[in-house]
N, C-alpha and C positions, 0 to 999 in steps of 0.2 A: 536584196533586191537582184531579181533575175535580168541581166542586161544582157540583150543579144551578142553574142560570141563576135559576130561578123561587124560589129559596130565600134568604133573607137570615141572614145568621151574626150574631147579637147577643151583645156582650161584655157582662156586668153585673159591670164590674170597673173600678175606679178606678185601677189597677193599670198604669203604662205601661210596664212590661216584659212583662206578658200581653201586652197590646194588640200590641208590637212582635213578641215569638214568634210569635203568630199571624201576622201581616202577613209575617214573614222564611219563616213556611211556606207562603206563597201563599195566603192567606186574606183575601177582602176582608171586612171586618167593619164593623160600625157599635157604637157604644159607649152603652150606655143609661146614662141619667142615675144617678147616686149616691142610694140611699137609705140612711137611717140604719136599720139593724139592728142590734138588741141581740145581740151575741155572746156569748151567756151557754151555757155547756156543764152539762146537766143531771149529775147525780151518776151517772147509771147509765150514762152513755157513757164507755169508758175513752178514754185520752190517746191510744190510737193509731187510734181512730174519730172523736175530736174532729174533724179536720179535712173528713172526708166529711160528718159530721152539719150542720156549719156551712156548707157548698157547698148543701146541700140546702136550709137553712133559707134562705139566699138565693135559690134558686131560683126557693122557693115564692114569696117576695115579689115577684118580678118574673113571675109567672104571667100578668097583666093584657096583658103584651106578645106572648103567644102566638097565633098565629094558623095556619092551615094551610101559610103560607110562610114561617114564620120558625122559627129552631134559637136556643135560648139556652144560653150558657154560663156556668156560675157556679165560683168556685174559691176555695179558702182553705188559706193553708199555715201549718203549725206546727211549732215546733222543739220535738224532745224531749231534754231530758236528764236521765236516770235516771228515765225516765216522768214527769218534769214538764214540762210545758208553759212555753216560754217566749215570752210574746206579742210587741207591740210597745211598746217600752220610751215611758213617759211622759214623760221627761226625762234629761239628761245624766248623772244619778246611775244611773238606772235601767239605761240603755244599760251604763253603766262597769261595774255590779254584773254584767248578764248576761254580757258579753264576758268579764270577767274570770273567770265560771264556766265558759265553754266553752274558755278557754285551756288548752292541753297536752291535751285531751280528746275523746274522739270522741260526735258526738250522731246524732240522726237526725233529718231533714227530710222531713215528710209535708206532701204537698198533695192535698187532696181536691177533685174534680171533679165538677159535675152539668152534664150535657148533657140537654136534653129539648125537645122538639116538642110539638105538641097533644096527639099519640097515644103518644109515646113518651118514657120516663124512663130515664138509666142514670148509676148513681153509683159512683166509683170512686176507689181512692188509689194514689199512687206513693210510695214510700220511698227516700229516697237518705241513706245514712252517710257522713258529714264530719268530717275529722279536723284539729283547728287544732293548731298548735307552740304552745309556751308563749310567749305575747304579752308583751310588757313592758308595764309601765305607760304608758311614753312611746307605743308604736305605737297602744294603745288611746285616748288621749286626742289623738293626732294624728289617727287616723281619727272618732273621735266629733267632734272640731270642723271637720274640712273635709269631711266626707260627711253629717253629722246624719242617721245611721240610723233615725229616729224611725218610719219609715212601714213598717219592715221586723219579721217578726217574727225574734225571736232578738237583733236589733239589729246585724245585717249584711246588707250583699248581696255574693254571693260573685262578682258581675263587677267590685266596686270593689276600691280598691286592697288591702283589707284580706285579699281572695281572692288577689291576687296573692301578696302576701306572707307570709300565715297560713296557709292551707290546703294541708296536705302530702298529702292523699288523699282521694277520694270513692269511695263504691262504690254505681253506679247513676246516674241522669240529672242530669246538670248541669243542664238547663234546669228538671227539677224544683226545685233550690235556688235558682232563681231566681223560681219561681212557675209555673209550669206546664209537665206533663210531654208535652212537644209530640207527642213519638211514639206517647203512648197515646191523646191527644185528637185525633190523626190516624187512626188505625185505627178508634176509636169512631166518628167520623163519617162514616168511609166505610161503617160499616153503616146510617147514618140516610139 
C-alpha cells in the first residue's frame, strides 16, 4: 500500500499478533506504550457491539498522541458463544472451562477496530464464525499446558496447535480471528 511518508501509523495494542499482521501487510508501525484501561461494558451495549465499544474506549485513552501526522489504530476482539462474551481466562481452570464450552460448537469472533487521526475517526467490526470439533479433555489440557492462552479471548489462538487440530471450519476472515481484520483495516486506511 502507498502510505504517506509524512504520516506515522501508531498501534495502541500489546498484541504481538496485531503488530505482525500489520507489518506483514506492508505497514511501518510504531507501538504505543500500554495503558491500563478498565474494559467494562455498559449494560446497554449488546454483546455484538462490545468489541467496537472497547476499541473506541481504547482510542479515547490514546487521543493525547494525535497530531496532524499520526493515525492511531486500536482494536479489541471478543468471542461470543450463544450471545455470551468469553473474555481472556484468568487461570488454567477458566481456560479449560471456556474451551470445553467451545468444543463441538460454532461461535463468533468479533474484532472491533477504531482508526483515528486528528480530524477523522472511524470504527467498524468484522465477524467470523468458527467451528470446533469435539475436543477431548486431553487435547484441551495439552493445549493449555503448552500454549498458555491467558492473553487470548475465548482461551485460544487459531494460529496455534489447537487451531490446526481442532477447527473444522471458518466463515469469514481468518486474520480477524487472530485479532485484526487486515483487509478491512487496509481499505479504511486507504481512505485516510
